[in-house]
N, C-alpha and C positions, 0 to 999 in steps of 0.2 A: 710802343710798351718793353718796358726794362724788365732785365731776369733778376733776380736780389742772385748773387754768389753760391754758387755752390758747395764752394768749398766751408761754407758755413754748417754745415748739415751733415760731414763725413762724419764728424764724431758718433753722431746721434743715428744715422743712419749703421754704424756698426755695433753699436749696441743693441739694435732693433735686430739684426741679421744674427745675431750671438743668443738674443732671447727665441726667435725663430726657431733654430737650431736648438735651442733647449726645450723647448715644447716637442719638437718633434723625437729627440730622443727620449723624451720623458713617454710619449704615447707611447714608441715602439717599445719601450721597457714594460709599460701598463698591459699593453697587449700582447705581448710573447708571457708575460704572468697570469693573464686569462686563458689565453692558450693549453698554457701547461695544465693550470687547474679543471679547464673541461676537458681534458684530457685523462689526467685521473676523475674525474666524475664518471667519463663517457667508461672507463674500464671497470670501476668499480659499479657501476651498475648495469652493464655484461655480465658479471662474475655474481654477483646477487638473482640477477633473475635466473642464469643458470642454476644455481644452487637450490631456486623455489620452485622452476619445473624439476630439477633431481628430485627435489624434499615431496611434488605434487605427486609424482611417479611411486616414490616408494609407499605414499600412508596409501593412495588404491591398491599399490600391489599387496601390501600387508592387511589392506580391507578385504581385499578377495579372497588371502589364503588362510584370514584367521582363524578356519576350524579344521585346516588342515595341520598336523603337525609335522609328518617327515616328507615335506617338501619346500622347494626353493622357494624360497619369497620374495630376496631380493638380491639384486646383481651389485655389486664394491667393484669398480676399476679404479686402478693407480696406476701410474705411470712406474716403473723401477729408479730408483735414484742411486743404488750400488752399483751400478756398472759403468763401466768406464766411458761408454758409447753413450752415455744417456744426452739427450739435444734439449737445450733448456727452450720452453715454449713460453710465451705469455699466458695468463690466464686465460683470456679470450679464445686462444687457438686449441689450449689444454681442454678447455669447456667441449668447444666444439667437435675435439678428436674423441672423449671419451663418450659424448651423446652419441656420435656415430657408432663408435665400435659397439655400445649398451643397445642399441635398435639390431644388430643383428646379432647379439649374444641374447636377447629377449625371449626368443624361443624355448631355452631355458627355465623359465620361470615358471612355477607349477608341476615342471617337471621331478621326478623320487630323489628324493637326497642317493639312496641307496643305491642308483644305477648312475653316479657321479665319475664314474671311474670313465664308461663307455660316452658318457655326455661331452668328458672334458677334452678324448681323444677326439671327440668329434666337433669339437668346438677347436684344436687346435689346428684339424685338417681344413675347417671351415675358412679361419681366418692367418692360416699358413703364407705369411707375405703377402697379405693384402695390403695394395696401394687402395689409401681413400685421395679422393684428389677436393681439389680447390675448396683447402679450409684455409684459409685467408690468403689465398693466391697461392698457397704451394701443395705440394701433395707429400704423403708420410707414408712411410709402411710401418703395418704394426705387427710388433712379434709377441705371442705370448710366451711371458717365462714362468709365472708360479700361482699354480690354481690351487684355491682352496678352498676348505667347505667347515664353516665354524657357525652354528647357530641356527640354520637355516641360512644363510646369508655366502653364496658364492661368491670369493671373493678372488680378485684376479690382478695380477700385477704385471704390464706390457711394457714392451719398447714401442718407442716412436723416433724413426731412424727419418729423414728427407730421403725422397724417391727420387733420383739423377731421369729424366727421361730420355728414351733412347733417341738419338740425333734420327732428325729425319731424312730419310733417303731418296 
């Protein structure tokens, strides 16, 4: 049996190889675009879920204290932006950190607004250099910066700094 000369197919094989490489490059590009879009969608979903949970808690709290006019009805937390040592956190980490601090401060809901001075001192002592562990794989230290009470809403500005664990001895 006689084989045809392979030199006749070299040019066609080169074109086929270039075509396969083009398909591979196109697939990689399309996949990277899909992953980027999916990641953006995931972050948006997490942010919206945290906002929804926050709004539901606010509604429950407001319904619970709607007939009491001299109590703290809700707590609003913000990360301070004017500080030189502000850490830029992604939305998911920021939402989880605010959620955990809000859980710690939830004992102030329903408290009299006239006792806010003693409550804020208690909150400062409660959260003084408190470490919140394992928030998206990192630990953070929270420091209260400003506490303000207006319209039955306790507004708190805080700093969040990364916490370096002590080396194991």
